C-alpha positions in Angstrom: 120.8 57.7 -60.7 118.3 60.4 -61.3 117.3 61.0 -64.5 118.4 64.3 -65.3 115.4 65.2 -67.4 113.0 64.6 -64.6 114.2 67.4 -62.6 111.9 69.8 -61.9 112.6 73.4 -63.0 114.3 76.0 -60.5 115.0 78.7 -62.2 114.3 80.3 -66.0 117.1 80.4 -68.0 118.5 84.0 -68.6 118.9 85.0 -72.3 122.2 84.9 -73.2 124.0 87.8 -75.2 123.2 87.4 -79.0 125.2 89.2 -81.9 123.1 90.4 -85.2 124.1 89.9 -88.4 123.0 90.3 -91.4 123.7 89.5 -95.7 126.2 92.5 -95.4 128.4 91.7 -92.2 132.0 91.3 -92.6 132.5 87.4 -92.9 135.6 87.8 -90.6 134.0 88.9 -87.8 131.3 86.1 -88.3 134.2 83.6 -88.3 135.5 85.5 -85.5 132.6 85.8 -83.1 131.7 82.2 -83.9 135.7 81.1 -82.8 134.7 82.7 -79.2 131.2 80.8 -78.6 131.1 78.1 -75.7 129.9 75.8 -78.5 133.0 75.9 -80.2 135.4 75.7 -77.0 133.1 72.6 -76.0 133.7 70.9 -79.4 137.6 71.7 -79.4 137.5 69.7 -75.7 135.7 66.8 -77.5 138.4 66.9 -80.1 140.8 66.9 -77.5 139.2 63.9 -75.5 139.0 61.8 -78.7 142.9 62.1 -80.0 143.7 61.1 -76.5 141.6 58.2 -77.0 143.4 57.4 -80.0 140.9 58.1 -82.6 142.4 60.1 -85.6 139.7 62.3 -86.6 140.9 62.6 -90.3 140.2 59.2 -91.1 136.4 59.9 -90.6 135.1 60.6 -94.6 133.2 59.1 -97.3 136.1 57.4 -99.0 136.8 55.6 -96.0 133.3 54.7 -95.4 133.1 53.4 -99.5 135.9 50.9 -98.8 134.3 49.9 -96.0 131.0 49.2 -97.7 132.7 47.1 -100.5 134.7 45.2 -98.2 131.4 44.4 -96.1 129.5 43.0 -99.6 132.9 41.1 -100.1 133.0 39.5 -96.8 129.2 38.2 -96.9 129.8 37.1 -100.1 126.1 37.9 -101.6 125.8 37.0 -105.4 124.4 40.6 -105.8 123.5 43.9 -104.0 120.8 46.1 -103.7 122.1 49.7 -102.4 119.8 52.1 -100.5 120.9 55.0 -98.8 118.7 58.4 -96.9 120.4 61.6 -96.2 124.2 61.1 -95.9 123.5 57.4 -97.0 122.8 58.5 -100.5 126.3 60.6 -100.7 127.7 56.7 -99.6 125.4 55.0 -102.0 126.3 57.7 -105.0 130.0 57.6 -103.9 130.0 53.4 -104.4 128.8 53.7 -107.8 131.2 56.6 -108.9 133.7 53.8 -107.4 132.7 50.8 -109.5 132.2 53.9 -112.5 136.0 54.2 -112.0 137.9 51.4 -110.7 139.8 49.2 -112.3 139.2 46.3 -110.5 136.9 43.2 -112.2 136.3 41.4 -108.8 133.5 44.1 -106.8 130.6 42.8 -105.8 127.7 42.8 -107.8 125.3 45.7 -107.1 121.8 45.0 -109.1 120.4 48.3 -108.0 120.7 51.8 -105.9 117.6 53.7 -104.4 118.7 56.7 -102.8 116.3 58.9 -100.7 116.8 62.5 -99.8 119.6 63.1 -101.8 122.9 65.0 -100.3 125.2 65.9 -103.2 128.9 65.1 -102.2 129.0 68.5 -104.6 127.6 70.5 -102.1 129.7 72.3 -99.4 129.4 72.4 -95.9 126.9 75.0 -95.3 124.2 75.4 -93.0 121.0 74.9 -94.8 120.1 78.3 -94.2 118.1 78.6 -97.6 116.1 75.5 -97.3 113.0 76.1 -95.2 112.8 79.4 -97.5 113.0 77.5 -100.7 110.5 75.2 -99.8 108.2 77.8 -99.0 108.7 79.6 -102.3 107.9 76.4 -103.9 104.6 75.7 -102.3 103.7 79.0 -104.3 105.5 78.0 -107.8 103.6 74.6 -107.7 100.4 76.7 -107.6 101.4 78.5 -110.5 101.7 74.9 -112.6 98.4 74.2 -111.7 95.6 74.5 -113.7 92.9 76.2 -111.1 95.6 77.8 -108.7 97.7 79.3 -111.3 94.6 80.8 -113.1 92.9 82.3 -109.8 96.5 83.5 -108.7 98.8 84.1 -111.4 102.6 84.7 -110.8 101.5 84.1 -107.1 105.5 83.5 -106.3 106.5 86.6 -107.0 103.8 88.3 -105.4 104.8 86.4 -101.9 108.1 87.8 -102.6 106.7 91.5 -103.3 104.4 91.0 -99.8 107.4 90.0 -97.7 109.4 92.8 -98.6 106.1 94.9 -97.9 105.5 94.0 -94.8 108.6 94.0 -93.8 109.2 97.8 -94.3 105.9 98.6 -92.6 103.6 96.2 -90.6 100.7 96.2 -92.7 96.8 96.7 -91.4 94.4 94.5 -92.2 90.5 95.8 -92.9 89.7 94.0 -89.3 92.1 96.4 -87.7 94.6 93.4 -87.1 98.6 94.6 -87.5 100.4 92.2 -89.5 104.1 91.9 -88.8 107.0 90.3 -91.1 107.4 88.4 -88.0 103.8 87.1 -88.4 104.1 85.8 -91.7 107.3 84.5 -91.9 106.4 82.5 -88.4 103.3 81.3 -91.3 105.7 80.0 -93.8 108.2 79.0 -91.6 105.7 76.5 -90.0 103.9 75.1 -92.5 107.5 74.0 -94.2 109.2 73.2 -90.9 106.3 71.0 -89.4 104.6 69.8 -93.1 101.3 71.3 -92.4 100.1 69.6 -95.5 96.4 70.8 -94.0 97.5 74.4 -94.5 99.1 74.1 -97.6 96.1 74.6 -99.7 94.9 77.9 -98.2 98.6 79.5 -98.8 98.2 81.1 -101.7 94.7 82.7 -101.5 96.1 83.6 -97.8 99.1 86.2 -99.8 96.5 87.2 -102.3 93.9 88.4 -99.7 97.0 90.1 -97.8 97.8 92.1 -100.6 94.0 93.6 -100.5 94.6 94.0 -96.4 91.8 91.3 -96.3 92.2 89.1 -93.0 89.7 85.9 -93.6 92.3 83.4 -94.5 94.9 84.3 -92.6 92.8 84.3 -89.6 91.7 80.9 -90.7 95.0 79.6 -91.2 96.3 81.0 -87.6 93.1 79.2 -86.0 94.1 75.7 -87.8 98.6 76.2 -86.5 97.2 77.4 -83.2 94.5 74.6 -82.8 91.3 76.8 -82.5 90.4 75.8 -85.9 89.6 72.6 -87.4 90.0 72.4 -91.5 87.2 71.3 -93.6 89.7 68.7 -95.0 91.3 66.3 -94.1 90.0 65.7 -90.3 92.5 65.8 -88.1 93.4 62.7 -86.4 91.8 62.9 -83.2 93.5 61.9 -79.6 91.8 60.6 -76.4 93.8 63.4 -74.2 92.0 66.4 -76.2 88.3 65.4 -75.2 89.1 64.3 -71.5 91.9 67.4 -70.6 89.1 69.7 -71.0 86.7 67.7 -68.8 88.4 68.1 -65.4 89.0 71.6 -63.3 91.0 70.5 -60.7 94.7 69.3 -61.7 94.7 66.3 -59.3 91.4 65.0 -60.3 92.3 65.7 -64.0 95.3 63.9 -63.8 94.0 61.0 -62.5 90.9 61.0 -64.4 92.8 61.0 -67.6 94.8 57.9 -66.0 92.3 55.7 -65.7 90.6 56.7 -68.8 93.5 56.4 -71.3 94.2 52.8 -70.7 94.6 49.9 -73.4 94.4 52.3 -76.1 97.2 51.9 -77.8 101.0 52.4 -77.5 101.2 56.1 -77.0 98.2 56.1 -74.5 99.7 53.1 -72.7 103.2 56.0 -72.8 100.7 58.8 -71.5 99.5 56.1 -68.6 102.7 56.0 -66.8 104.0 59.3 -67.1 100.5 60.5 -65.8 101.6 58.1 -62.6 104.9 59.7 -62.5 103.4 63.3 -62.7 102.2 65.5 -60.0 102.5 68.8 -62.1 101.3 69.5 -66.2 105.0 70.7 -66.8 105.7 67.1 -65.4 103.4 65.3 -67.0 104.6 67.2 -70.5 108.4 66.3 -69.3 107.8 63.2 -68.4 105.8 62.0 -71.9 108.4 63.7 -74.3 111.2 61.9 -72.2 109.7 58.7 -72.6 109.0 58.9 -76.2 112.2 60.5 -77.0 114.0 57.4 -75.4 111.8 55.1 -77.3 112.8 56.8 -80.9 115.8 56.4 -82.9 119.1 58.5 -82.7 118.0 60.8 -85.6 114.7 62.0 -84.1 116.4 62.9 -81.1 118.9 64.6 -82.9 116.5 66.4 -84.9 114.4 67.2 -81.7 117.7 68.8 -80.1 118.4 70.7 -83.4 114.9 72.4 -83.1 115.6 73.3 -79.5 118.4 75.1 -80.4 116.0 77.8 -82.1 114.9 78.4 -78.8 118.3 78.5 -77.1 118.9 81.3 -79.4 115.8 83.0 -79.5 113.8 83.3 -76.0 111.3 85.6 -77.4 110.3 82.5 -79.1 109.4 80.7 -76.4 105.4 81.0 -75.9 102.6 78.4 -75.9 102.6 78.6 -79.5 106.0 78.3 -79.7 105.6 74.7 -77.6 102.9 73.6 -79.7 105.1 74.2 -82.9 107.7 71.6 -81.3 105.6 69.7 -80.0 104.4 68.9 -82.9 107.5 68.1 -84.9 107.9 65.0 -83.3 107.4 62.2 -86.4 104.9 60.8 -84.2 101.0 62.5 -84.8 99.9 61.0 -81.7 102.7 62.0 -79.2 102.4 65.4 -80.9 99.0 65.7 -80.5 98.7 64.6 -76.9 102.0 66.8 -76.1 100.0 70.0 -77.6 96.7 69.3 -75.7 99.2 69.0 -72.3 100.3 72.5 -73.7 97.3 73.8 -74.5 96.3 73.2 -70.6 99.0 75.1 -68.8 99.3 78.6 -67.5 102.2 80.6 -68.7 104.0 80.2 -66.0 104.2 76.5 -66.8 105.1 77.3 -70.4 108.0 78.9 -69.2 109.3 76.4 -66.7 108.6 73.2 -69.4 110.9 76.3 -71.8 113.5 76.7 -69.0 113.8 72.5 -68.4 113.8 71.7 -72.7 116.7 74.6 -72.9 119.0 73.4 -70.5 121.9 71.5 -71.8 120.9 68.9 -69.0 118.2 68.2 -71.1 119.9 68.7 -74.8 123.2 67.1 -74.2 122.0 63.5 -74.1 119.8 64.3 -77.3 123.5 65.0 -79.1 124.7 61.4 -79.3 128.2 60.7 -80.7 126.7 60.9 -83.7 126.4 64.2 -83.8 130.4 64.6 -83.7 130.8 61.8 -86.3 128.4 64.4 -88.6 130.1 67.1 -88.3 133.6 64.9 -88.6 132.5 64.0 -91.7 131.3 66.9 -93.6 134.4 68.4 -92.6 136.6 66.4 -93.9 134.7 65.6 -97.6 133.7 69.4 -97.4 135.4 71.9 -95.9 138.1 72.6 -98.6 135.6 73.7 -101.2 133.5 75.3 -98.8 133.8 79.3 -99.3 131.8 82.3 -96.4 132.2 84.7 -99.4 130.2 82.6 -101.5 127.6 81.8 -99.1 127.5 85.5 -98.8 126.8 86.8 -102.3 124.1 84.0 -102.4 123.0 85.6 -99.5 122.4 88.9 -100.6 121.3 88.0 -103.9 118.5 85.5 -102.4 114.9 86.3 -103.1 113.2 86.3 -100.0 115.6 86.6 -97.1 113.0 88.1 -94.9 112.1 83.9 -94.5 115.7 83.4 -93.0 115.6 83.3 -89.1 118.5 85.3 -87.4 119.7 82.2 -85.9 120.3 80.5 -89.0 121.6 83.3 -91.1 125.4 82.7 -91.0 125.1 78.8 -89.9 127.7 78.5 -92.7 130.7 80.2 -90.5 129.6 78.3 -87.7 130.2 74.8 -89.8 133.7 76.5 -90.5 134.4 76.8 -87.1 133.6 73.6 -86.3 135.7 72.4 -88.3 138.5 74.3 -87.0 137.7 74.0 -83.5 138.0 69.8 -84.3 141.4 70.4 -86.0 140.5 69.4 -89.3 141.2 72.4 -92.0 139.5 75.0 -93.2 138.5 76.7 -96.6 140.8 76.0 -99.6 139.3 77.3 -102.4 139.5 74.2 -103.6 137.0 73.2 -106.4 133.7 71.3 -105.7 133.6 67.6 -107.1 131.9 66.7 -110.1 128.8 65.0 -110.0 128.9 61.1 -110.0 128.6 59.1 -113.5 126.6 55.8 -114.1 124.4 53.9 -115.6 123.1 51.9 -112.8 119.7 51.6 -112.5 119.0 54.0 -110.0 115.5 55.0 -107.7 115.8 58.7 -106.6 113.4 60.0 -104.1 112.6 63.8 -103.4 110.6 65.5 -100.9 108.9 69.1 -101.3 108.7 69.9 -97.6 112.3 68.2 -96.8 114.4 70.8 -95.4 117.8 69.1 -94.8 118.7 68.0 -98.4 116.1 70.0 -100.5 114.8 69.2 -104.2 117.4 70.9 -106.2 120.5 69.3 -104.2 119.1 65.6 -105.3 118.4 66.7 -109.2 121.8 68.4 -109.0 123.2 65.3 -107.8 121.4 62.8 -110.2 121.8 65.1 -113.4 124.9 62.7 -114.6 123.1 59.4 -113.6 122.1 58.0 -117.3 119.3 54.7 -116.1 117.8 57.0 -112.9 114.1 57.1 -112.0 113.0 60.0 -110.2 110.3 60.6 -107.8 109.0 63.7 -106.1 106.8 63.5 -102.9 104.8 66.5 -102.2 104.3 67.2 -98.4 106.9 64.9 -97.3 109.9 65.6 -95.3 113.5 64.4 -95.3 113.3 60.6 -96.2 110.0 60.1 -97.9 110.0 56.3 -97.2 110.0 57.6 -93.3 107.0 59.7 -94.1 104.2 57.9 -96.6 103.2 54.7 -97.7 103.2 55.4 -100.8 106.8 56.4 -101.0 107.4 52.7 -99.1 105.2 50.9 -101.8 107.5 52.4 -104.5 110.7 51.7 -103.3 109.5 47.9 -102.2 108.3 47.2 -105.8 111.6 49.2 -107.5 114.0 46.6 -105.2 111.9 43.5 -106.1 111.6 44.6 -110.0 114.3 47.0 -110.9 113.5 47.2 -114.4 109.5 47.5 -114.3 107.4 50.5 -114.4 105.8 51.0 -110.9 102.6 52.3 -110.4 102.6 56.7 -109.5 99.1 56.9 -108.8 99.7 57.2 -105.2 102.2 60.5 -105.7 99.3 62.0 -107.7 96.8 61.4 -105.0 99.4 64.0 -102.3 99.4 66.8 -104.3 97.5 69.8 -102.6 93.9 70.8 -103.7 94.3 74.3 -103.5 91.7 76.6 -101.9 90.3 78.8 -104.5 88.6 82.3 -104.0 84.7 81.3 -103.3 85.8 78.3 -101.7 84.3 77.9 -98.0 87.0 78.5 -95.4 87.0 76.8 -91.8 84.6 78.3 -89.6 85.9 80.7 -86.7 85.3 80.0 -83.1 83.6 83.0 -81.9 84.6 85.1 -79.3 82.9 85.4 -75.8 
């Protein structure tokens, strides 16, 4: 059977009609709009299918997962257990600790320690994570204020960033070099740095804001160049890929592809995959799609689903389907080497070829296989656990009070409403105005990891979740994403040490080495290539 992602793009996807909502939109209108969307109709069809197969969706919830986990531990029969959870897994771990704290049973399996990473508190409603990227972006400037040198060079820089966003929203800023800076330009920088974990760019941001206040363009120009690949940051040196060098050496496409295939053999796993993709490809769009497809087939379901969710913003916002948008999408994969190879291919494409790739990637034939059954399981569990205390009016009040609404993209502004209608489409209830559950109380030895660039489970939520734990150690990893052990050796080393010796002190020096060294006034900026 022909693989659906290998088909040639045949037409440019037409932009679907979009409706614009604001912080002052009527919540009832927002819900009604979401209920009529194709996604909700598809979700309702899935719910009907699951029920005809005998699945009771109401049984997919955290209390049942806790019972299953305890039963499994009891069945395995080990003398004691270490609990470890990432993301929703942290909800399960905390709920197990809560069960142990409040159970009258004396024969529960013994627990030795708990490690939670990317913490998702059960008290969190089923919101749409609308604020997460914006909060992480502003936190970069808060970190600057706590750094002695950065705080002295750029006092009150967090509030100044908020003020600059409001200023640029009111009217574009004409810089001293004649360039016009729009809100879209500035928010793109902040959201890209956070969502792609661009730790090479973070040190420049306070200086960028300070200069833009005075209409100076130097740091903004350097940062824009780093993001689009035309400027090399001073430090750290970016990882070079063989494809970058050889891609620029061949003019004719057929000669280029064949010479690349010959020269990347034996250069490791990713390059071997690149070689395979080359042998199946006649054009650069084919090469991009085949390399991406092979990578996504090899990676885990969590990354496939995350990539599909990232694609969703391009479905909702056709104007973002640009060359830079495709580079950003390429860099969102977990493997830096694969992201670099994909980005190199994009830079060799024509504008028409970029459009053709987006046509294929945003088509349901490509996206649907990336969203496995666990997407529905995830939504179902959140509906059963959290919908009763999810409140759209409360969310709207938080949105209206948020200090940097400019950083919340239109495609995300009422994601909470979409979640509410998902639950309704699945027949799993609606908001009831119920109180949120209290935070878990436990004296179990626990290690809690949070990450500053985690846009799914922000630091504040993690701190809230562990606020009633009385025997907990916390580590916040600068520049890491959702699930620190997935991204950094530092987190993995600390986790391993904790599991071996939960009560011992562990070395945190690697965390200090991850902190950004901010660029100060007068520091040398990366060289900007001259325009010829």
